[in-house]
C-alpha positions as CSV (number, residue, x, y, z in Angstrom):
1,M,0.0,0.0,0.0
2,G,2.9,2.3,0.8
3,F,4.3,1.8,-2.7
4,L,1.0,2.8,-4.3
5,I,0.7,6.0,-2.2
6,R,4.3,6.9,-3.0
7,M,3.7,6.4,-6.7
8,I,0.6,8.6,-6.6
9,V,2.4,11.3,-4.7
10,T,5.3,11.3,-7.2
11,A,2.9,11.3,-10.1
12,A,1.1,14.3,-8.6
13,S,4.4,16.1,-8.1
14,L,5.4,15.5,-11.7
15,G,2.0,16.7,-12.9
16,I,2.4,19.9,-10.8
17,A,5.9,20.4,-12.2
18,D,4.4,20.0,-15.7
19,Y,1.7,22.6,-14.9
20,L,4.1,25.1,-13.4
21,L,7.1,24.9,-15.8
22,E,7.3,25.6,-19.5
23,G,10.4,23.4,-19.8
24,I,8.7,20.3,-18.6
25,L,6.1,18.7,-20.8
26,F,4.1,15.5,-20.9
27,D,3.1,14.4,-24.3
28,P,1.9,10.9,-23.7
29,P,1.6,8.2,-26.3
30,A,-1.9,7.0,-27.2
31,Y,-2.4,4.2,-24.7
32,T,-6.2,4.5,-24.9
33,G,-8.6,6.6,-26.8
34,D,-9.0,9.2,-24.0
35,A,-6.4,12.0,-23.7
36,Q,-6.9,12.4,-20.0
37,T,-6.5,8.7,-19.4
38,N,-3.3,8.8,-21.5
39,Y,-2.0,11.7,-19.4
40,L,-2.7,9.9,-16.1
41,L,-1.2,6.7,-17.3
42,A,1.9,8.5,-18.5
43,L,2.2,10.2,-15.1
44,G,2.0,6.9,-13.3
45,I,4.5,5.2,-15.6
46,A,6.9,8.1,-15.3
47,A,6.5,8.0,-11.5
48,I,7.4,4.3,-11.4
49,V,10.4,4.7,-13.7
50,L,11.6,7.7,-11.7
51,G,11.4,5.6,-8.6
52,I,13.5,2.9,-10.2
53,L,16.0,5.5,-11.4
54,N,16.2,7.0,-7.9
55,A,16.8,3.6,-6.5
56,I,19.5,2.4,-8.9
57,V,21.2,5.3,-10.7
58,R,20.9,8.1,-8.1
59,P,23.1,6.5,-5.4
60,V,25.8,5.9,-7.9
61,L,25.7,9.5,-9.1
62,L,25.7,10.7,-5.5
63,L,28.7,8.6,-4.6
64,L,30.6,9.8,-7.7
65,S,29.7,13.5,-7.0
66,M,30.5,13.3,-3.3
67,P,33.5,15.8,-3.5
68,I,31.6,18.5,-5.3
69,T,28.6,17.9,-3.1
70,C,30.7,18.5,0.0
71,A,32.3,21.6,-1.6
72,T,28.9,23.1,-2.4
73,L,27.5,22.2,1.0
74,G,25.0,19.8,-0.5
75,L,23.6,22.0,-3.2
76,F,24.9,19.8,-6.0
77,V,22.3,17.2,-5.0
78,L,19.8,19.5,-6.8
79,V,21.8,19.0,-10.0
80,V,21.8,15.2,-9.4
81,N,18.0,15.3,-9.0
82,G,17.8,17.3,-12.1
83,L,19.9,14.7,-13.9
84,M,17.4,12.1,-12.8
85,L,14.6,14.0,-14.6
86,L,16.8,14.4,-17.7
87,I,17.5,10.7,-17.8
88,L,13.7,10.1,-17.4
89,S,13.1,12.4,-20.4
90,W,15.5,10.4,-22.6
91,L,13.2,7.4,-22.2
92,P,10.2,7.1,-24.6
93,L,7.5,7.8,-22.0
94,G,6.1,11.1,-23.3
95,F,8.0,13.1,-20.6
96,H,10.2,15.9,-22.0
97,V,12.6,18.3,-20.3
98,S,13.9,21.1,-22.4
99,D,17.3,21.8,-20.6
100,I,19.2,21.3,-17.4
101,L,17.9,24.4,-15.8
102,A,14.3,23.3,-16.3
103,A,15.3,19.9,-14.9
104,I,16.8,21.4,-11.8
105,V,13.8,23.6,-11.1
106,G,11.5,20.7,-11.9
107,A,13.4,18.5,-9.5
108,L,13.1,21.2,-6.8
109,I,9.3,21.5,-7.4
110,V,8.9,17.7,-7.4
111,G,10.9,17.5,-4.2
112,V,9.0,20.2,-2.4
113,V,5.6,19.0,-3.5
114,S,6.4,15.4,-2.6
115,F,7.5,16.5,0.8
116,F,4.3,18.3,1.6
117,L,2.1,15.7,0.0
118,N,3.8,13.0,2.1
119,K,3.1,15.0,5.2
120,V,-0.6,15.3,4.3
121,V,-1.3,11.9,2.9
122,P,-1.2,9.1,5.5
123,G,0.8,6.1,4.7
């Protein structure tokens, strides 16, 4: 049950980042005949894939970037989180990020929204 709640929170965070930023765009493939259903399915799939990327790729990047993360007092973690969104945009899921700046701001939005939603939603 916790996985499902976390996926929904991440999908909602990605949707809010899509709504707030011009540089992040969901253009989902036609899974069904309904555009809204396609959008929600693309958000869910992107949330699952982002969770997998955060579980496998992110720790390796954090380990490799440890010196620069320490030198910037942890601010480089925002860049690593932005790289996770860029990697997600390279996959054919209908999720597009225009540049690294949009990815970093999008990662900041996803992180803040996820934090607050996790505080509100029980689980």
